[in-house]
N, C-alpha and C positions, 0 to 999 in steps of 0.2 A: 682356420685359426692362424696358419702360417702366413697367409696373405694379409691378414689383419695385423699381425706383428710386423711384417715388412712395411706396411703403410704407416704404422706408428713410428718406426725407425726413420722412414722418409720424412715424416712430418717434423720429428725432432731435429733432423738434419737441416731441413729448410728453415726452421726457427733459428737455428744456430747461425745461419747465414745472414739473418736480418741485422742490420747495423744497430748500434746502441741508440736508443731513443727513437727508432724508426716508427713512422706512423702511416697507416693506410687510410687516413681520413680523406674523403673525396674532396675535390676542389670546392672552394667557397665562392659565393657570388659577391663578396665585398669588392668594391671598385677601388683600386690602388693607383695612386700617382707617385711615381718615383722621380725625384728631382736630383739629377746628378751633374757631374762635370763633363763637359765636352771632351772626348778623348783626344781631340786634336789641339786643345787649348794648351799653350805653353805654361810652364810652372811660373807662379808668381814670385816676386822678390822674397815674400815671406816664406814660401815653401822652400826656396833655395837656401834660405838662411837657417832653417831648422832641420833640414834633412841631409843625411849623408847618402852616398850612392844615388845620385840624381838620375842616372840612366835607368836604374831599377824603378825609381819612382815614376818616371815617364812611362815605362813599360806597364806598370801596374795600372796607371790611368787608362791606358788603351783598352783594357778589358773590363774595367770596374763596373761601368753602367750595365753592360750586357750581362755580366756575372750576377748582379743583383736582379735584373729582370728575369733571368733564367730560374733563379731560386724562387722568387715570388710567384712566377707563372706556374710552378709545379703545384702550388697550393691555392691559387686564386685564378678565377676565369678572366678577370679584367685587370690588365696591368698596362699603364701608360708611362712612357719615359719622356721627360723633357729635360733640357739642360738649364742650369742655373741662370744663364744670361737671358733665357727666353721665359723664365717663370714669372708669372704675376700672381699675387696671392689670391686674386679672385678665382683663379683656376681651381683651387682646392675645394670650392663649394660644390663642385660636380663629382667629388669623390668621397668615399667613406674614410679613407686614411691617406694622408700625404706623408711621404718619407723624404726628408731633406738631407742629402748627403753631399752638399757642396756649399761653398761660401756664397752667400747672397750679396747683392749690392744694396748698401744702405740708402734709405730715402731721406734721412735726416740725421743731424748730429755731426760730431767731429769738432775740429778746432775752430774757435772764434778768433777772427783777426780784425784789427782796426784798419782805418783807411790807408795806413802805411804798410800793411801786411804783417804787422807784429802780432804774435799770438797773445791773446788776452784772456783766453778761457777755453774750456772744453766741455762739450755735452756728449753724453753717451750716444753712440750711433744706434739708429733704429732700423730694423730690417723687416719687421712685420707690424702692422698697425694694431691698435687695441681692438679693432673690430674683427681681427682674424681669430676665428674660433674653431678651425678645422682640427680634427683628430690628427695629431702629427707626431712622428718619430724623428728625432734629430740625431744624426750619427756623428760622433767625434767632435772636433773643435767647433764647427759651425753652431753647435748647440749652445756654446757659451756666448757667442756674439749675439745670437737671436735672444737668448735668455736674458742677458744683461739689458738689452734694448726694451724688453717687456717687463722688467723687474721680476723675472722668474727666479727660482732657486738654482737654476743652472748657471754656473759662472766659470770664470777662468782660474779655478783654484790651481790646477796644474796640468800642463800638457805633458803627461808622463805616465799614462796608463799603458801597461804592458799586456801580456797574453793571458793572464789568469784572473779569475774572479774568486772572491771569498766572502764569507758572512751572508750568503744568499738567504733570503726569506723563502724557504722551500715550500711553504704553504701558499705562496702567492700564485695567482692564475698563470703567470708567465711560465711557471715550471710545471703546470698541470693540465692546461686546457687550451686548445683541443688535443694537444700532444702531451703525453706524460714524459717528462724529461728525466732520463736516467743520468743523474749527476755522479760522475766518478771522480774521486779525489786523488790528488797528488800531494805528497808531503814536500813542502817547500820551506826553506829557511825564512824565518820571520824577518822582513826588512828591518834593518837597524834603525831607520828613522822612525818606524812605528814605536819601538820600545823606548825611544828617547822622549816621546810625547806623553802627555798626561793620559790620553785615552788608551794608550797601548802599554803602559808601564807594567801591567800584570800579565802580558802575553808570554807564552812559552817560546822556546828557541825555534820551534817549527810551527807551521800552520797547515791546515788542510785547505787546499785550493782546487778549484775546478778550471781545467784548461778550456778557454774560449777560443783562442787562436792557435793554429799550428805553428805559427812563427810570431815572435814579438819584435818590437822596434829595437830593443836593447841588443839584439843579435847583430845590428849594424848593417843589415842587408838592404835597407831602404823601405822596410815596412812602415806604413803610416803610424804615427803616434796617437794613442788614444787620450781621452781627456776625462779627468775626474773633477766634479764640482764639490763645493764645500758641503760636508755632511752635517755640520752643526746646524741644528734647528731645521733640518730638511723635512724630517718626518713630523707632521703636525696634526694628523688625524682630521684635518679640515679639508684641504684640497691638494695635499702633497704627500708622497710616500717614498721612503728610501727602500729600494728593492735589493741592491747588491753593491758590495764594494769590489775593489780590484787592485791588483799589485801596482803600487804607485810610490811616489817619492814624498808624499805629504802626510799620510797617516791612515790608520785602519778605518776611520769613520768616513773617509772621502767617498763620494757617490759615483759609482761607475754606471749603475742603472737606477733610474728614479723617475717619478712622474710628478709634474706640477700642473694642475688643471688639465687642459687638453693636450699638453706636451709631454712626451716621453723621451728622456735622455738615454740613448744607447751610446756609452762612451767608447766602446771598443771600435777601433777604426779599420779593421781588416775587412776586405771584401769576402764574400761567401766562399771563394776558392780556398781561403785560408782560415775558415771557421771549422771547428770540429762539428761532427754530425749533431751532437746534442745542442751545441750553440746555435746552429742553423734553425733547429726546431724551436728553440727558445725565442729566437728572433721572430719566427712565424707566429708563435703564440703572442708575442708583444704586439704584433699587428692586430690580431684578433682582440686583444685586451684594450688597446687604446681606442679602438673603433667606437666603443660605447661612450667615450668622452667627447664625441663630436658635439660642439655647441656648449661644452661645459664652461661655467663661469669661473674666472680666476678671482678667488676671494682674498687670499693673503698675498703679500708682496715681499720681495727682498730688495730693499733699497741698497744700492751699491755702496760698499765700504762701511756699512753699519757694523759697529763692534759687538757682535753677538756675545751672549754671556759665556758660551763655551770657549770663545777666544780669550776672554778674561781669565777663565780657569786655567787655560794654557799658560797665560802670562804668570799667574800665581805659581804654577808648577815650575816654570822655567827659572824663576828667581829664587826658588827654594833650594836648600842644600841638596836634597835628593835629585830634584829635577836638573839643576845646573850640572851636577856630576854626571847624570845620564847624557845630557847634551854634549858636554865636553868629551866624554868617552866616545860618543858617536862621531864627533867631528875629527878627533885624533885618528880614529880608524879610517874615516873617509879621506883624511889627508893623505894617507898612504896610497889609497886607490887613485887619488887625483895625481899624485906624483908619478905613479907607474903609467897612468894614461897619458900624461904629458910627455913622458919619455918615449912612448910608442909614437905619438904624433910628431915629436921632434925628429925621430928616426925616419919617419915617412917623409917629412920635409927635407931632411938631409939627403935622402935618396932621390930627390928631385920629383917626387910625386905630388900631384895636385891635392891641396887640402880643401875641404868643404868650409863654408862660412862658419859652421858650428865648431869645426876643429880649430880654425884660426882663433875663434873666440876662446876656446878651451886653453889654447897655447898662451894666450895673453893673461889668463886669470892667474893671480898670485896663489901660491901655496898657503893655505890657512894655518895659522897657529894662534888659537884663541885661548884666553884666560877667563877667569870668573867675570870680569867686567863686561865681557861680551854678552852675558845673559841679560843685561839691562839695556841693551842697545835700542830697544823699541820703547822703553819707558819714557813717559813725558818728561820734558826738560825740567819742569818745576819739581818733579819727584827726585830727579837726579841731584838737583841743587839742594833739596831738602834732606835727602837720606844719604847722599854720597855713596860710600861703599859699605854702608851698614845693611848687609843683605837681609837680615831678619826684618827690618822695618818695611822693606818692599813687600815681603810675603805677608806681614801682618796687615798692611794697607789693604791688600786684596781680601784677606780673610774677614776683616772688620766691615768692609763695604760692599761685598759681593751682591747683597740683596738690594743695593741702593744705586748702583751705577745706571746711568742713562746717557744717550748720545746727544752731543751738541755739534752742529756743523761748523766748519771753519772756512776760511777764505780759499783753501786749496781743494775745494770740492770733495772733502772727505769729512770724517767725524772723529771726535775724541770723546772719551768717557769721563763724565763728571760724576761726582757723588751728590745724590739728591739729599741735601741736609734736611729738607722738610720730611721726607719719608723716614729718614734715619731718626729724626726727633720723635716721630710717632712710633717708631719701632715696627713698622709694617713694610714688608718687602713690596717693591713696586709691581711685581707680577702676581700679587695677591689682591683679588678683586675687593677685598676689605678696604683697600686704600681709597677707592672711589666712594664707597659707602661712608667711610669715616669723614672724608672731605665734604661730602654733601650734608652730613649731619652737622659738621662744624659750621657750614654756611647757613644752615637752617637756624642754628642756635646763636648766630653772631659770635662764634668762637674762633678766633684767629682767622678771620675771613680772607685776608690776603694770602695766607698760606694755603687755605682751601682752594682759592681760585688758581693759584700757581699749579697745584697738584692736578686739578681737573683739566687745565689747559695743557699741561705737560704730557698727560697720559691718555688724552682723547683727542678726537678731531672736531669736537663740538665747541660751540661758542655761546652757550646760553648765558644769560645775564642774571637770572634770579634762581634762588634755591628751589622754588616751586618747579621751574622748568627742568632743572637738573634732576630733581627727585622723580618727576613724571617720566623723563627719558630713561633713567636708571631702572625704575620699577618695570617699565615696559620691555626693556632689552636685557635685563640682567642674565637670563638663562642663555642668551645668545652672544654674550660678550666674550671675546677671546683676546688674550694678551699676546700681541704679535711683535716679537723682537725685530723681525725683518721690516715691518711697517714703521719702524722708528720707536719701538717700545710704546706702542699705542694699544688701547683696548678698542678692537674693531667689532662690528656687528656681523655675525656669520649667518 
C-alpha cells in the first residue's frame, strides 16, 4: 500500500512537470514544406524602414528557419526547408502543407508606365497563380501580399499585431486537435482605439487575452511585427472563417488568425523560440487543420478597396455625436503619448545616437490637434458641399441609406459608395434576395423594365436578355445564391 501511494505521488509530481498544453501525440506523416528567408540575406529597404534595432532583426533572421524546422520536426516525420528565392509554387504539389514565412517575388503586377517612364497606373502584384491550391499557412505580413494578389480576405489592414490574442473561437479545431490547448488568460487594458470604434464601443476597460508571444514588437527590441487583416465580412460560412483576433491598432474585429479557402493566415510574426508553449501547439494544430483544405476551391473573393457595409457603419458612427466624441477623446489621449515619444526620440538624436528610419519618420510627424471637422475627413466631397458642418445630416444620410449602398469604381483604382435609388424606391435591401425575385417579376410583367434590368446587372454577373432566361436561372440557383460584398455586392453561386 505504501509503495502504491509513493507511485501515485510520483505520478502526480511528473504530471505537474508537464508544460501547459503539452501533447504526447506521436509524429504525423503529413509532408511539410517550410518556405523561409535565407539567414544570410541582407535586410530589404522595407524591413529597414519599419524596424528598430536592426542588429537584433538580423540576429533573429539567422536562426528563424532552423527554429521553425526544429518545432515542426518534433511533430511531423517529413519537413523540407527551402528559401523564398528558390521557391516555385509547383513544389507545393508534393507536400500536404506549405508554410510561407517570407516575402515572395511577384510574377505580375506593379506600376504601369508609358514609353517615357511616367507612371500611368497600378495593378495589384501577384505572387501565386489562380492554379495554386496547396494547403498553405502564411505567417505575418507576406500573407497580405499573397492574399491581395489572389483576392483573398487576407489584406494589409495593419502591420501592428503584437504579442496577445483575444476573442478566440475556442471550439475551433486549432484549439482542440490533435493537441488540446490550455488557453490561460492575462488581463490587459483594452486598447483605446478599440473603444473609439463602432465595434468596440461597449467593451470594458480591460480584456482577457491569451499570450501568444513571449515578446512583442512594441517592446522595441527588434521583434518582427505581426499583421492583422480586415475582420469585416471575413467570416462568411462559405469558404472563410475568422478564428482569432489579436492586440492591434485598428480594432477588436481585426483578423489575427483566419482561413480563406486553402489559405490560413497566422498573423503573429515571432519564431517558435518566442512563442509560448500553448501557442506552439496551436500552430501545430493549424498545420493539421489546413491540411484537409488541400485542393479547396476559392468561392468568394475580396476585391481590393471595396467599401464593405461594416466600413460604412463605422463611418456612420464616426460622424455621430457619440462616435466623434469617442474618437476625439482617443486622439487627445494619443497626442500626449506621441508628444512624449517624440521627446524621447529627440533626446536620442541630441545625444548623437543613430535613429532608425521609423524614428526619423516619427520625429517628422506633427502633433495632432483635431476638432469635430476631422470626423468627416473621409466623407465624399459632394456630401461635404451638401451638408457642411451640419453633423446630424451626415449621420442621417447613413441611417437612411445603409441598406442601399453599392460600390462604383473610379479612375483611381478604388471604389466609392453610391445609393441605389432603384432598390430604395422598391424598399428592398440589396442584400435581400427578394430584390432579384422582384426585378425578375417586374421584367416578366413589363413593369419598369429598365429599372429591373439595372438591378439585375448591378447585383449579378449574368447577362441574360429575356425574362424567361432570368427566371430559369434564378429558380435553378436560388438556394445556392450568396450575396458577397467582397465580390462587388454581387449574388454569386456557391
